[in-house]
C-alpha positions as CSV (number, residue, x, y, z in Angstrom):
1,M,0.0,-0.1,-0.1
2,D,1.5,3.3,-1.3
3,K,0.7,6.6,0.0
4,K,-1.4,7.5,-3.1
5,W,-3.7,4.6,-2.5
6,L,-4.1,5.6,1.2
7,Q,-4.7,9.0,0.1
8,N,-7.7,7.7,-2.7
9,R,-9.0,5.3,0.1
10,R,-9.7,8.4,2.5
11,Q,-11.1,10.6,-0.4
12,T,-13.4,7.6,-1.6
13,T,-14.5,6.3,1.6
14,S,-15.6,9.9,2.8
15,T,-17.9,9.9,-0.6
16,F,-19.2,6.9,0.6
17,I,-20.7,8.6,3.6
18,L,-21.9,11.7,1.9
19,M,-23.4,9.2,-0.9
20,N,-25.1,7.1,2.5
21,I,-26.4,10.3,4.1
22,S,-27.9,11.3,0.4
23,L,-29.5,7.7,-0.1
24,G,-31.1,7.7,3.5
25,I,-32.3,11.5,2.9
26,E,-34.2,10.1,-0.7
27,Q,-35.7,7.4,0.9
28,S,-37.2,9.2,3.8
29,I,-38.2,12.4,2.2
30,T,-40.1,10.6,-0.7
31,F,-42.1,8.2,1.3
32,A,-43.0,10.8,3.5
33,S,-44.9,13.0,1.1
34,L,-45.8,10.6,-1.6
35,F,-49.3,10.0,-0.3
36,I,-49.8,13.6,0.2
37,Y,-48.5,14.2,-3.5
38,L,-51.1,11.7,-5.1
39,K,-54.0,12.8,-3.1
40,D,-53.8,16.7,-3.0
41,V,-51.5,17.7,-5.8
42,L,-52.5,14.9,-8.6
43,H,-56.0,14.5,-6.7
44,V,-55.8,10.8,-7.3
45,S,-58.5,9.2,-5.5
46,G,-60.4,6.1,-4.5
47,N,-59.0,2.7,-5.5
48,R,-56.4,4.2,-8.1
49,L,-54.9,6.0,-4.9
50,T,-54.1,2.8,-2.8
51,T,-53.2,1.2,-6.4
52,F,-50.5,3.7,-7.2
53,Y,-49.2,4.4,-3.5
54,S,-48.9,0.6,-3.7
55,A,-47.2,0.0,-7.1
56,I,-44.8,3.1,-6.7
57,S,-43.9,2.0,-3.3
58,G,-43.3,-1.4,-4.5
59,I,-41.7,-1.0,-7.5
60,Y,-39.0,1.2,-5.8
61,F,-38.3,-2.1,-4.0
62,L,-38.6,-3.9,-7.1
63,S,-35.9,-1.8,-9.0
64,Q,-33.6,-1.9,-5.9
65,I,-33.5,-5.7,-5.8
66,I,-32.9,-6.3,-9.5
67,S,-30.3,-3.8,-9.7
68,S,-28.7,-5.2,-6.8
69,L,-28.3,-8.8,-8.3
70,A,-27.5,-7.5,-11.9
71,L,-25.2,-4.6,-11.2
72,T,-23.3,-6.3,-8.0
73,R,-22.3,-9.2,-10.3
74,I,-21.0,-6.7,-13.3
75,F,-19.1,-4.6,-10.8
76,D,-17.4,-7.4,-9.3
77,K,-16.0,-8.5,-12.6
78,Y,-14.9,-5.0,-13.9
79,R,-14.2,-3.3,-10.5
80,R,-15.0,0.3,-12.2
81,L,-16.0,2.1,-9.0
82,K,-16.2,5.7,-10.4
83,L,-18.1,4.7,-13.6
84,T,-20.7,2.8,-11.6
85,F,-21.2,6.0,-9.2
86,F,-21.3,8.1,-12.3
87,I,-23.9,5.7,-13.9
88,V,-26.2,5.3,-10.5
89,N,-25.8,9.1,-10.1
90,N,-27.1,9.5,-13.3
91,F,-30.4,7.4,-12.6
92,T,-31.1,8.7,-9.7
93,I,-31.0,12.2,-10.7
94,A,-33.3,11.3,-13.8
95,G,-35.7,9.2,-11.5
96,N,-36.3,12.2,-9.0
97,A,-36.5,15.0,-11.9
98,L,-39.2,12.8,-13.4
99,Y,-40.8,12.2,-10.0
100,T,-40.7,16.1,-9.6
101,L,-43.4,16.4,-12.5
102,P,-46.9,17.0,-11.4
103,Y,-48.6,16.3,-14.2
104,S,-49.5,12.3,-13.9
105,P,-48.9,9.8,-11.5
106,W,-47.3,7.8,-13.9
107,C,-44.3,9.9,-13.9
108,L,-43.9,9.3,-10.4
109,L,-44.2,5.2,-11.0
110,A,-41.4,5.7,-13.7
111,G,-39.5,8.0,-11.5
112,R,-39.1,5.9,-8.6
113,L,-38.5,2.9,-10.9
114,I,-35.3,4.8,-12.3
115,S,-34.0,6.3,-9.2
116,G,-34.4,2.4,-7.7
117,V,-31.4,1.4,-9.6
118,A,-29.3,3.5,-7.0
119,G,-30.2,0.2,-4.7
120,C,-27.0,-1.6,-5.8
121,I,-24.7,1.0,-4.9
122,K,-25.0,0.1,-1.0
123,P,-23.5,-3.6,-1.2
124,I,-21.1,-2.2,-4.0
125,M,-20.0,0.1,-1.3
126,V,-19.5,-2.3,1.2
127,S,-17.8,-4.1,-0.8
128,E,-15.0,-2.0,-1.4
129,L,-14.8,-1.6,2.3
130,T,-14.1,-5.0,2.6
131,R,-11.4,-5.1,0.0
132,S,-9.9,-1.9,1.2
133,F,-9.6,-2.2,4.9
134,P,-7.7,-4.8,7.3
135,K,-10.1,-7.3,8.8
136,D,-9.8,-6.0,12.5
137,E,-11.1,-2.1,11.1
138,L,-14.1,-3.3,9.0
139,L,-16.7,-3.2,12.0
140,P,-15.8,0.5,12.6
141,Q,-16.2,1.2,9.0
142,I,-19.1,-0.7,8.5
143,S,-20.9,1.0,11.9
144,R,-19.6,4.5,10.4
145,F,-21.0,4.0,6.7
146,A,-24.5,2.6,8.5
147,F,-24.6,5.8,10.7
148,A,-24.4,7.9,7.8
149,F,-27.6,6.3,6.6
150,S,-29.3,6.7,9.6
151,V,-28.4,10.3,9.6
152,G,-30.0,11.0,6.4
153,F,-32.8,9.0,7.1
154,T,-33.4,11.2,10.2
155,L,-32.7,14.4,8.1
156,G,-35.3,13.6,5.7
157,P,-38.6,14.7,7.3
158,F,-36.7,17.8,8.8
159,V,-36.0,18.9,5.3
160,N,-39.5,18.3,4.0
161,F,-40.3,21.4,6.3
162,V,-38.5,23.4,4.1
163,F,-41.1,22.9,1.7
164,L,-44.0,23.2,3.9
165,K,-45.5,26.1,2.3
166,A,-43.8,26.0,-0.9
167,D,-45.6,27.6,-3.8
168,F,-43.6,28.7,-6.9
169,R,-42.6,27.8,-10.2
170,F,-39.0,26.2,-11.4
171,L,-38.3,26.3,-15.1
172,G,-42.3,26.5,-15.7
173,I,-42.9,23.4,-13.4
174,P,-45.1,24.5,-10.1
175,I,-43.1,23.0,-6.9
176,T,-45.0,22.5,-3.7
177,Y,-44.4,20.7,-0.5
178,A,-45.6,17.4,-2.3
179,N,-42.9,17.4,-5.0
180,G,-40.2,19.8,-3.5
181,A,-38.7,16.9,-2.2
182,G,-37.8,15.5,-5.8
183,L,-36.4,19.1,-6.7
184,L,-34.3,19.0,-3.7
185,I,-32.7,15.4,-4.3
186,T,-32.3,15.6,-7.9
187,F,-29.8,18.8,-6.8
188,L,-28.3,16.9,-3.8
189,F,-27.0,13.8,-6.4
190,I,-25.7,16.3,-9.1
191,L,-23.5,17.7,-6.2
192,M,-23.1,13.9,-5.4
193,Q,-21.9,13.8,-9.4
194,I,-19.6,16.6,-9.1
195,L,-17.7,14.8,-5.9
196,T,-17.4,11.7,-7.8
197,V,-15.7,13.2,-10.7
198,F,-13.1,14.6,-8.3
199,F,-12.7,12.2,-5.3
200,V,-13.9,8.5,-6.4
201,T,-11.3,6.2,-7.6
202,D,-11.4,2.5,-8.6
203,L,-9.9,1.4,-5.0
204,S,-9.9,-2.4,-5.3
205,R,-8.9,-2.5,-9.1
206,E,-6.0,-0.6,-8.2
207,F,-5.4,-2.8,-5.2
208,D,-7.6,-5.5,-3.3
209,L,-6.2,-5.6,0.5
210,K,-8.6,-8.9,1.1
211,K,-7.3,-10.6,-1.6
212,S,-3.7,-9.7,-1.5
213,H,-4.0,-10.9,2.4
214,K,-5.8,-13.9,1.2
215,E,-2.8,-14.8,-1.5
216,S,0.4,-14.3,1.4
217,Q,-1.8,-16.7,3.7
218,I,-1.6,-19.1,0.9
219,L,2.0,-18.4,0.1
220,E,3.3,-18.6,3.7
221,K,1.5,-21.9,3.7
222,E,3.4,-23.1,0.5
223,R,6.5,-22.2,1.9
224,L,5.9,-23.8,5.2
225,L,5.0,-27.1,3.1
226,E,7.9,-26.7,1.2
227,T,10.4,-26.5,4.2
228,Q,8.9,-29.3,5.3
229,S,9.3,-31.5,2.2
230,L,13.0,-30.2,2.1
231,N,13.4,-31.3,5.8
232,E,12.2,-34.6,5.0
233,K,14.3,-34.9,1.8
234,E,17.5,-34.2,4.2
235,K,16.5,-36.7,6.5
236,I,16.4,-39.5,3.7
237,D,19.8,-38.4,2.4
238,L,21.1,-38.7,5.7
239,D,19.6,-42.1,6.4
240,L,20.5,-43.0,2.7
241,G,24.3,-42.0,4.2
242,N,23.9,-43.9,7.1
243,S,22.5,-47.4,5.3
244,G,25.4,-48.0,3.0
245,F,23.0,-47.8,-0.2
246,D,24.8,-46.1,-3.2
247,S,21.8,-44.0,-4.3
248,K,18.0,-43.2,-4.0
249,E,17.4,-45.2,-6.9
250,E,18.6,-48.3,-4.8
251,L,16.0,-47.4,-2.5
252,T,13.1,-47.9,-4.6
253,L,14.0,-51.4,-5.6
254,I,13.7,-52.5,-1.9
255,E,10.4,-54.3,-1.5
256,D,7.9,-53.4,1.2
257,T,7.9,-56.5,3.5
258,S,4.4,-56.1,4.5
259,D,3.0,-57.2,0.6
260,G,6.0,-58.1,-1.1
261,Q,5.7,-54.8,-3.5
262,P,8.2,-52.5,-4.7
263,C,7.8,-49.2,-2.5
264,Q,6.3,-46.2,-4.9
265,P,7.5,-42.5,-3.5
266,T,4.7,-40.6,-3.0
267,L,6.6,-36.8,-2.9
268,D,9.1,-36.1,-5.7
269,L,11.6,-34.2,-3.8
270,D,13.7,-33.4,-6.4
271,N,11.5,-31.3,-8.0
272,E,10.4,-29.2,-5.6
273,N,11.9,-26.0,-6.7
274,H,10.8,-24.4,-10.2
275,D,13.7,-24.4,-12.6
276,D,13.1,-20.8,-13.2
277,G,13.7,-20.1,-9.6
278,S,10.1,-18.7,-9.3
279,A,8.1,-19.0,-6.4
280,P,5.4,-21.9,-5.7
281,M,2.5,-21.2,-8.0
282,L,-0.5,-20.5,-5.9
283,P,-3.6,-23.2,-6.1
284,S,-5.7,-22.5,-9.5
285,E,-8.3,-20.2,-9.1
286,P,-12.0,-21.8,-8.1
287,D,-14.6,-21.5,-10.4
288,K,-16.4,-18.3,-9.8
289,S,-19.2,-18.3,-12.5
290,I,-22.5,-17.2,-11.6
291,R,-23.8,-20.7,-11.6
292,N,-21.0,-22.0,-9.3
293,S,-21.2,-19.0,-7.2
294,L,-24.9,-19.2,-6.8
295,W,-24.4,-23.4,-5.9
296,T,-21.8,-22.7,-3.5
297,L,-23.6,-19.6,-1.7
298,F,-26.8,-21.2,-1.4
299,T,-25.2,-24.9,-0.3
300,S,-23.6,-23.2,2.4
301,I,-25.9,-23.5,5.7
302,D,-24.3,-20.2,7.4
303,V,-24.7,-18.4,4.3
304,V,-28.3,-19.6,3.8
305,L,-29.0,-18.5,7.2
306,I,-27.7,-15.0,6.9
307,F,-30.0,-14.5,4.0
308,I,-32.8,-16.0,5.8
309,F,-32.3,-13.5,8.8
310,S,-32.0,-10.6,6.5
311,F,-35.2,-11.1,5.2
312,F,-37.1,-11.7,8.6
313,V,-35.5,-8.9,10.4
314,F,-36.3,-6.4,7.9
315,F,-39.8,-7.9,7.4
316,E,-40.1,-7.2,11.1
317,L,-38.8,-3.8,11.3
318,I,-40.9,-2.6,8.5
319,T,-43.9,-4.3,9.8
320,Y,-43.1,-2.2,13.3
321,D,-42.7,1.0,11.6
322,S,-45.9,0.5,9.5
323,W,-47.9,-0.5,12.6
324,T,-46.9,2.5,14.9
325,P,-48.8,5.4,13.2
326,M,-51.6,3.0,12.9
327,L,-51.5,2.1,16.4
328,C,-51.0,5.6,18.0
329,T,-54.0,6.7,16.2
330,E,-56.6,4.4,16.2
331,I,-56.0,2.5,19.5
332,L,-54.0,5.5,21.9
333,H,-55.5,8.3,19.9
334,W,-52.2,10.3,20.0
335,G,-51.4,12.7,17.4
336,I,-48.7,13.4,14.7
337,V,-46.2,14.7,17.4
338,E,-46.1,11.5,19.5
339,I,-45.6,9.6,16.1
340,N,-42.9,11.9,14.7
341,L,-41.3,11.9,18.3
342,I,-41.1,7.8,18.4
343,F,-39.7,7.7,15.0
344,L,-37.0,10.6,16.1
345,G,-36.4,8.4,19.4
346,N,-35.8,5.1,16.9
347,S,-33.1,7.4,14.7
348,I,-31.4,8.6,17.7
349,A,-31.1,5.1,19.4
350,V,-29.7,3.4,16.6
351,G,-27.3,6.3,15.9
352,I,-25.8,5.9,19.5
353,I,-25.3,2.2,19.1
354,Y,-23.5,2.8,15.9
355,L,-21.7,5.2,17.1
356,A,-20.4,2.8,20.2
357,C,-19.6,0.1,17.8
358,Y,-17.3,2.4,15.7
359,F,-15.5,4.3,18.7
360,R,-15.5,0.8,20.8
361,P,-16.0,-2.2,18.6
362,P,-17.3,-5.1,20.8
363,A,-15.5,-8.2,20.7
364,K,-16.4,-11.2,18.7
365,E,-18.1,-13.2,21.8
366,Q,-19.8,-9.4,22.5
367,F,-20.6,-9.1,19.1
368,Y,-22.4,-12.7,18.7
369,T,-24.1,-11.8,22.4
370,L,-25.3,-8.3,21.1
371,A,-27.3,-10.5,18.0
372,V,-29.0,-13.0,20.3
373,Y,-30.1,-10.2,22.4
374,S,-31.8,-8.8,18.8
375,F,-33.9,-11.6,18.5
376,V,-35.0,-11.6,22.2
377,A,-35.7,-7.7,21.5
378,G,-37.7,-8.9,18.4
379,V,-40.1,-11.5,20.4
380,C,-40.2,-8.5,22.9
381,L,-41.4,-5.8,20.7
382,Y,-44.0,-8.2,19.4
383,A,-45.2,-8.6,23.1
384,I,-45.0,-4.7,23.1
385,F,-47.8,-4.4,20.4
386,L,-49.9,-7.3,22.0
387,Y,-49.8,-5.3,24.9
388,F,-51.0,-2.0,23.3
389,S,-53.9,-4.1,21.4
390,L,-55.3,-4.1,24.7
391,G,-56.2,-0.4,24.5
392,I,-54.8,0.2,28.0
393,K,-54.9,3.7,28.7
394,I,-52.5,4.3,31.6
395,T,-50.2,7.2,30.3
396,W,-47.1,6.4,32.2
397,L,-47.3,2.6,31.6
398,N,-47.6,3.7,27.6
399,I,-44.6,5.7,27.8
400,L,-42.6,3.1,29.5
401,F,-43.4,0.8,27.0
402,W,-42.8,3.0,24.2
403,F,-39.1,3.9,25.5
404,L,-38.5,0.1,25.6
405,Y,-39.6,-0.4,21.9
406,I,-37.4,2.4,21.0
407,L,-34.6,0.6,22.7
408,F,-35.3,-2.8,21.3
409,F,-35.8,-1.4,17.6
410,A,-32.4,-0.1,17.6
411,V,-30.7,-3.2,19.0
412,M,-32.7,-5.2,16.2
413,I,-31.2,-2.7,13.3
414,V,-27.8,-3.4,14.5
415,L,-28.6,-7.8,13.9
416,E,-29.3,-6.5,10.3
417,R,-27.0,-3.5,9.4
418,L,-24.0,-4.5,11.2
419,F,-23.8,-8.1,12.4
420,L,-25.2,-10.0,9.4
421,V,-23.4,-7.6,6.9
422,N,-19.7,-7.9,9.2
423,T,-20.5,-11.6,9.3
424,L,-21.3,-12.3,5.7
425,I,-18.3,-10.6,4.4
426,Q,-15.4,-13.0,6.1
427,M,-17.4,-15.7,4.5
428,V,-17.1,-15.0,1.0
429,P,-14.1,-14.5,-1.3
430,S,-13.1,-10.9,-2.4
431,E,-14.0,-11.8,-6.1
432,I,-17.7,-12.3,-5.2
433,Q,-17.9,-9.7,-2.4
434,A,-20.3,-7.3,-4.1
435,F,-22.6,-9.9,-5.5
436,T,-22.8,-11.9,-2.2
437,E,-23.9,-8.3,-0.2
438,G,-26.2,-7.9,-3.2
439,I,-27.9,-11.2,-3.1
440,R,-28.3,-10.5,1.1
441,S,-29.7,-6.9,0.7
442,S,-32.6,-8.2,-2.3
443,F,-33.3,-10.7,0.9
444,S,-33.5,-7.4,3.1
445,R,-35.5,-5.5,0.6
446,T,-38.0,-8.5,-0.1
447,G,-38.8,-8.6,3.2
448,A,-39.4,-4.9,3.4
449,A,-41.5,-5.2,0.8
450,V,-43.6,-8.0,2.1
451,G,-43.8,-6.0,5.4
452,L,-45.1,-2.9,3.7
453,F,-47.5,-4.5,1.7
454,T,-49.3,-6.8,4.3
455,A,-48.7,-4.2,7.5
456,A,-52.6,-3.1,7.1
457,F,-53.8,-6.5,6.9
458,S,-51.7,-8.0,9.9
459,F,-52.7,-4.6,12.0
460,G,-56.1,-6.1,11.5
461,I,-55.2,-9.7,13.2
462,L,-52.6,-8.1,15.3
463,S,-53.2,-10.6,18.3
464,Y,-52.9,-13.4,16.3
465,F,-50.1,-12.4,13.9
466,C,-48.0,-11.0,16.8
467,A,-48.2,-15.0,18.3
468,V,-47.1,-16.4,15.3
469,C,-44.4,-14.1,14.5
470,M,-42.9,-14.4,18.2
471,L,-42.9,-18.3,17.6
472,V,-41.1,-17.5,14.1
473,T,-38.6,-15.1,15.8
474,M,-37.7,-17.9,18.4
475,V,-36.9,-20.5,15.9
476,L,-34.9,-18.1,14.3
477,L,-33.1,-17.4,17.1
478,A,-32.3,-21.0,18.2
479,L,-30.9,-21.4,14.8
480,L,-28.3,-18.7,15.4
481,I,-27.7,-20.3,18.7
482,W,-26.9,-23.6,17.1
483,R,-24.8,-22.2,14.7
484,K,-22.8,-19.8,17.2
485,K,-19.3,-21.4,16.6
486,H,-19.8,-20.5,12.9
487,F,-21.4,-17.2,13.4
488,Q,-18.9,-16.5,16.4
489,N,-15.4,-17.4,14.4
490,P,-16.9,-17.1,10.4
491,K,-14.5,-19.0,8.1
492,M,-14.6,-18.6,4.0
493,I,-16.4,-20.9,2.3
494,N,-14.6,-23.0,-0.3
495,F,-16.1,-23.2,-4.0
496,Y,-16.8,-26.4,-5.6
497,K,-16.9,-27.0,-9.3
498,I,-20.4,-28.3,-10.4
499,V,-19.9,-31.0,-12.6
């Protein structure tokens, strides 16, 4: 690693932080104003309102899932980080510009479809962090990375206040509270495009620290084996000299008294050194084609469990988020202030945990214990919603349970954003780093989409749904405990060629 590469790493990863803040703002700011945009600006009503609201929300997740699977695979092959940033920024700018046009709900649908392509950039950034930092520095870097998105997601609703009374035209386009968010995000990503030109470099294409470390380990093992072989050869030569044989060839003519057959040498000790004096060659690269990569990933119990955990954890988090305003308004009869305070509390608690992991990274045992507590927190969250479904009107007790809700919610997010990410990146080789994280992100986003579309229905059967989900969460906890050794000390999976 030279100073130039280290400087490029510092500049590029700083741009990652700004990019993640921008993505957090975009995701929260548009969802907060989408319903009002359709209802009050575009005057969509009835079944069309529900249909477009669901379709626009869903197509954004669908676009993120597809781009995460397709573009991460391409990135792993070519490692063109700067070009990828440039393309993603252009898609986001075009999508949000289209979202700003208040003429048809189809503009919003197309805009979210296009801007959803940016969903691939988070797995790509995680993969570049993995390839550019030593193993013991990864958790602080991923914590800082996740904290940036949390900051952006928290800032989103506050940014909406800027356009609260907006009523002006920009290039002939009427701008109000509803579509002002799209205009702001457009300019925000134009700024990100400028930063990309000056500060983003192809980090892992220049130097892949993770792969270099792996190759160093292989070479060290090769040297150790060579040393052992040479020592064995010297011992054989010494034994030959003491035995009176004239040459090693005579040794091969001696019959094994156990079966009467000539002994066959198992090591070619004379040919250990290469003719050209080069170092021992590394083992041949495993087949990492998409078919073989998928086969290897989905035949690994621990990798599959991480994918399943990602799906269910994000499903639960989105379900909690969706239930909160419905529960506050319909059962507790609280207002918008209380709802916003709960969401703000969630963001603050999550941010505190991220910062704690950045400045004081937990040890392996502590990190695994935190993951176990996360599943316990998931069970407790369902129990809290069961309590609220009873409609008890004891104010201090309700406030206490909301405080516990904020704490448990923050712990659960740490499971998905830190533990699962940090564990998975240690299990896969550098060559498929982005693709693997893209698959994991796709499972998370699929869980989010399912939670988003089923939240209204599940709220109608809250008691039964919570009981079933508590049981499922306890099963997942049992699986995590069963694989404790593998999650606490993750090992890189081996690739096997499909015949």
